[in-house]
N, C-alpha and C positions, 0 to 999 in steps of 0.2 A: 158490617162489611158488605159491600155491594157484590155484584156478580163477578165471579173470578174467570179469568181467561188463562189459557196455557200459552207459554212462550218458550221457544227453544233457542239457546245461546251457548257460546263457548266461554269457558273460564279456565284459569290456570290450574295446574295440579295442586298448588298450595290452596287455592280457593276451594277446589273440590274437596280436599281433605278437611278444610274448615267446615264446609257444609255437612260433610259426613259426621262430624263431631257435634252437630247442632244440639243434641240433648245435653252435652256437657255445659252448654251455654244457657240452658234453661228453656230451650225451644222444643215444641212437641215434634216438629218435623222441619225438613229443609225449606219447604215453601214458606212456612211461617217466618223463619229467619230471614229469608230473602225479602218477603213483603215488609217486615219491620225495618230492615236495612234501607230499602227503597223509600219507605215513608219518611224515615229520618233524613235521608239524603235530599229528598224533594223539599222538605221543610228548610234544610240548610241552604239550598240553592235559592229558595224564595227569600230567605232572610238576607242572603248576600245581595240579591237583586234589589231589595228594598233599601239596604244600607248604601249601595252604590248610587241609587237614584237620589237618596237624601244628600249624599256627599256632593253629587253633581249640582243639585238645586242650591245647596249651601254655597258652593263656589260661584254659581251664577248670581246669587244675591249678596255676596261679600262686598262688592263695591258700593252697593246701596247702603249697607250697614256702616261702612266706613265713612261715607259722605253725609248721611242723614242722621243727625243727633237724635231726632224724634224717635227713630227706630230703636235706639239703644238707651233711652232715658232711664229705664228701670234696671239696667245692667249693674249699676252701683249697689243695688239691693241684693244682688246674688249672694247667697250664703247667709243672709240675715234671717233670723227667725221672725215669723209674722205673728206669732201668738205670744 
């Protein structure tokens, strides 16, 4: 873990209670719980972003795949075992 910085922010009463119960969830302290939650959320957002970009690119290339048989020549083999 790199250098840590402090940050002040507002949360709901329900979130406050959840953080206060951090040891029940297996965390040593509230900061550890928040860091873990933020790490997971950051990974989720990056995954969403990559999926969105892949979907956008697939849509951009769809007309090429529909028109050019050479791009889909191996599609008939989908699902077949190679060994």
